N, C-alpha and C positions, 0 to 999 in steps of 0.2 A: 272351559267350564265356569259358568256364571255363579256368583257368589248367592247363597240363599239370605238374602237380608231379613226376613221374619223369623229365621231359626238363628242367625246371628244375634238380634235383637232379644229372642225370649232365650237365647243362652246366657247374656249378659244379664238379664233381668232375672232370670234363675241363679244367676251369682249372688245378687243383691238380696235374695230372700235366704238362698241356704248359708251365708256368711252369719246369721243369727242363729242356726242350728249348731254351726260350729262354735259360734261365740257363748253356748252355755258351757260347754268343756271348757274352753278357754279361761273362762270367768271363775272356773272352779278353785284354781289355787289361790286368787286374790281373795274370794269369799274364805278361803281356809285362814290365809294370812291376817285378813283385818277382821274377821268374825271368829276366828278360832273355831270352825267347823270340824268336828270328827269327820272320818271317811263316811259314816251311814248317813251323816247329815249332809254331807258334800254330794253324795251321791243321790240322796233326796231332792235337790235341785234338778238334775237332770231327769229324775223321775216327774217333778212336776211339769217340764217341758214335754213329756211324752205322754202324760195321762190323757189330756185334752186332745192331741193329736191321733192316739191309738183310738178314741173312739171317734173323732169328727170327721176325719179325713175319709173312711168308706161311706159317712153320712153325706158329704160333699160329692163324693163321687155319684152316688144315687141322683141327686138334686142335677149335676151337669149331664146325666145321662137322660132326664127328661127335660130340661130347660137349658136354654143357652144363658150363661154367666159370663162373659167376658169381662164383665167390670169387677170381678171378684179377684183378677189379676192384680191392679194396682191398689186395691182396698186391702188385700190379704197383705201385701207388700208393706203397707205403712204400718199394719197391725203388729205384723212380727217385729219391725224395727224401734216402733213404740214400746213394747214390752221390755227389750232388752236394754233400749235406752234409760227406763225408769228402774229396772232390777236394782242397780247399784246403788240407788241415791238413798233408799232407805236403811233404817238401822234395824231391822225385826227381820227375824227368820220368815216368818209370815207374809211379809211385805215381797221378800224377796221371790217366795215361791209363786206368789200371786201374778207378777207381772212377767215371770219366765212362763209361767202357764198361758198368758196372753200370747205372749209370743209364739208358743208353739200352737196356739189356735189359728194365729195368721198363718204360720207354714201349714198347717193342715188344711185351711181353707184354699191355698195358692195351688198345690201339687196335682191334685185330678184335673182342675180345668186346664191348668198349664200344659198338664201332659197329654190331653185331648187336642189341644190347640197345636202342640208341638207336632203331635203324629200326623195331623192333617198336612202342617207346613211341609214337613219331612218326605211327603208323598210314599211313606211306606219304607224309606231308606234306613237301614239299620246304622250307616254311618252319619247320617244327617242326625238321626235322636241320640246317636252316642256324642255328637257334638252339644247337643241340648243337654244332658246330661253331664257334659265336662263344665259347663256353667256352674251346676251346682257344686261340683268337686272343687271348682277355683274358689267359689265361696268358701268352702268349708276349708280350703286350704290357707286362704288369706284371713281368716279368722283369729288364728291366734298371734298373727302381726298386727292386725287391726286392735284387738284388745290391748296387745302390749303396748303398742303407741300411745293409746288413749289414756289406757288405766295405769301403766307401770309409773309414769311419771307423776301423776296427780292424785291417784288413788282413785276408788270406785265412785267419788263424787262427780269426776268426770265423764261417766257412762251416758249421759244424755248426748255425747258427740257422736256414740255409737250408730245414732239414728239416721246420719248423712246416707250411707248406702240405700236404705230404705226410700230415701226422697229421689234417688237418682233411677231406682229400681222401678218406682211409681211412675215416673215421666216416661221411661222406656217402655214399658207396656203397652202405652197408648198407640205409638204409631206401630208398633207390630201387629198388635190387633186389627188394626187398619190395613196393613199390608197384606196380613192373611185373606181378610174379606175379598180385597180385590184381586188375589191370586185365586180365590176360589170361584169368583165369578167368571175369571178368565179360563178356569180349569175346573168345571164341576165334576169330574171324572176321576177327582184323587182317589190314590189308595185308601182303601178302608177294609178292615179285618172281613172275612166273610165266613159264613158257614155257622154250623149248629153250635152252641155252647158246649163245654167239655169241662163240667164240674170236677171230674176226679183227677186229670191232670193240673186243673188249676189248683186244686187244695194240695196237692203234693208239692207244687211249685212254692205255695205260701208258707208251707213247712220248712222248705228249704230257704226261704226269706228270712224266716224268723231264726235258724240257725246262724245265718249271716248276721243278723242285726244284733243277735246277744252278743257276739264275737266283736263287731265293729265298735258298738257302744262301750262295751267292757274296756276296749282298749283305748279309746278316745278318751274315757273318764279318768284313766288309772295309769296309762302310760308316762303321762307328764310326772307323776310322782314316782314312778318306778325307775324313769331314766335319772332324777335327781338322785334316788338312792344307790344306784349301780355306778354312777359317776362320781358322787360327791359333789355336784355341782349345786348351783342356785337356781332361780325360778326360770333364766334365761335356758337352762338345758331342758327343763320341761317345756317351754315354748317351742324350742327347735325340734324335741321329740314329736310334740303334735304338729308342726307343721310338715314335718316329714310324712307322718302319718297322712294328712290330708292330699299333701301333694302327689304322693304315690296314688292316689285314688283319682286324681284328675290323668295320670298317665294311664291308669287303667281303664278308665271310660274311654278313651280314645283307642287304646289297644283292643278293647272288645269289640268295638264296631268293626276294626279292621279284620279282626280274625273272625267274625261272623259273616263277612262278605266272600270268606275262603272256606271255612267249614260251618256246619250248622251250629246255631246257639246252643243247644243241648250240650253238644260235645265239648263246646269252649267251656261253658259253665264247669261241667264235670270236672275236667283237668284242670281250671284254676283252682276250684275248691281243695283237689289234691293238693297242689302245691302252696297253698294257704296255711293247711294244716302243718307243713314242714316248717314254714316261716314263723307261726304263733310258737309252736316248740321252740324256736331259736330264741323268742322273745322271753320266754319264761326261765331260760337255761343259760345263755350266754353272757358273759361279764363284759363290763365297759362299753367304750363305744361300738363295738360290734353290734349292740343293740340296735343301734339306729340304722343300721343295714336290714336287720331282720325286720323292723318296723315298716321299712319301705318295701320290701318283698310283701308283707302280710297284705299292706295297704293296696297294692297292684293287683294281689290275687283275689282281694275282697271287691275290687271296684271292677276288673275285666265283667263279671256277671251282671253287674248292676242295671245299664240300660236296656241289656238282652232279657233278663228277667220281666222288665217292664213291659216291653213289646209281646214276650212270650204270654204274660196275661191277659194282654188285649186280645191275642189271637185265640187263647183259649175260652174267653167270652167275648165273643165278637159284637153281642148285641148289647153290651155292657161296659164298653171299654174304660168310662169314667169310674165306675164300680171297681174294675179290674184295678186300674191305677191308683185308685184311693186304697184299696187293698195292699198291693205290692208295695206302694209307695208310703202307705200311710199306717195301717193296723199291723203288719207284720213287722215294719221297720220299727215301730213304737214298743214293741215289746221288748227289744233291746233294753229301752229306757225302765221299764218296769222292772226288768232281772238286776238291773244296776245295784239297788240299794242291799239284794243277797250277796252281791260279790264285794260290795263295801264291808258288811256286818262280817264275812268270812275274813276280809282282810285284816278287820280289827282284831277278830278272835285269833288269828294265825300270821301271815304276812302277805304282801301284794304278790309275790311269785307264786305261794301256793293257791291264793283265790284264783288267779288267772290261769291254773293250769289245766282246770276241766274245760277252758275254751278251744284248747287242742283238739278235742274230741268232735266240737261240732261242725267246723267243715269238712271231716270226715262224714257225717251224717248227711250233710247236704248234698255231697258227692254221690252218697248211695241213693238219693231220692232223686237227683237228676238222671240216675241210670235208669230208673223206671220211667222216664218221660218220654213222650212222642214228639218229634220236631213237627209243628204246626206248618201246613201249607201256607207259602209267604201271601200276603194280602196282593187281591187282584186287583187290578187297575182298570178304570172305566175307558176313558179317553187318553189314557198316560201310557206311553211306550214303556216297557220294561227298563229300568234303571235310569227314569228320568228323574226320579228322587234325589237321586244323586248329584242333581244338577244344582245345586243347591236354590235356584229362581224357579219356583213352577211356571211351566210355559206350555202353552197348547201343542199337540204334537204335529209334525210336520207328515207331508205326504208319504215321505219315505217309513215313516213309523206304522202307518195304518196296516201295511201286511202283519205286521209283529202281532197287533192285537187282535186281527181278523182271525189268527189262528186259534184263539180262545174257544171254548163250545159255548154256543148260544146261550143255554140255559145257564149257566151260572152268570154270563153277562146280565142277563136280564134280573137276575136277583140282587147283584151287586150295584146297580145303577141307581135304582131308588135309595138304597142305603147310603151311597156317596151323595145324593142328591140332599137327602135329610142332614148329614155332617156338615156339608157346605152351607145349607141352610140356615143351620143353628148358629152360625158365628154371625149370620146378617140379621138374626132376630133379635130386635130392639128389647132390652129389659126383660127378658125372661119369658120370651113367646115358647111353647113348646116345641122341642126338637125332636123328640121321639113320643111313638104312642105308647 
């Protein structure tokens, strides 16, 4: 099985962007220590990173549905890194909020276009998309270690060094884009979503993603502080808890892709959320170091559905895959950041454990919503044999694959081919040529 070089490069680039999403939560304990922020003020930093993303990601999705914008990948990566790098060097709360918001804008610009490019490079493979998502989760997992290595010794004044991953990711985007363009010219019939838009299931999916987002952002913001309280430890204990939370996400993403190859995506997501509810209950109630085990289980449960939800959204809105990615990766995910100040205010008034208790109910709500969702028909391939997307490098079909494709009804193939050609053409379009009518 040949390696899918575009997916590998996109995955590493994804890590270099999402390390800045994780860095926001990782910096919170240092903002609290150096600037004496309360729980509500600390959660406001997370809110600042989420507000622009919540509005901007669907807008960028709309743009990428109409115009090819591959140049957004390196530009957005650099913007995300610059915001975090500058967030720690100012003394005022307003300065911190401004540059964290700038980083959030960069993250918002990156995800819709990168998800569209990755879906094309993956050829419809759930496993390949899981590897793309894994990159983002690895970035999240490395964020607390990176922040600790840079900031713990020299304080927030060392934060400009956090721009290094953005420089690496920006460079990696360029060969990835060229490789996908070359693959599309060789295989114009790549797998693309097909069929009519289904807004009802997409809306219910989005509500489930909102439930997941509130839980994950709540945990990533306050689990480091809760771990320190439960164990009587220092900031290193909180960093370890956050690392476990993010590392479990990396495991969950790969596991989700493998499970979706065995069972349908809706079933996998539903059972994953049921297991997550049990793990979150453990976080709220168990004492001592056992907390870390519950954090790991909750993280895996929250991330098994992650890449599956993105492809489900694209299959429910096949004519607007960029918009679907902008909503499932952006608007709905950012809602969690909007609710973080409420959790923080409740924690200030009561306790962290009390404030986190309502999060137990949200995975149950997500599981109920998934119980109402249909499993979409998998994307059909034009000139590509079923399963070729797992091969990791796209390649033209051999003669032995032709009969498998010829079994598909002629009418659907005729409908898919123009859409596949448009999708391939969009990556080749220089500087904003229309990709869809």
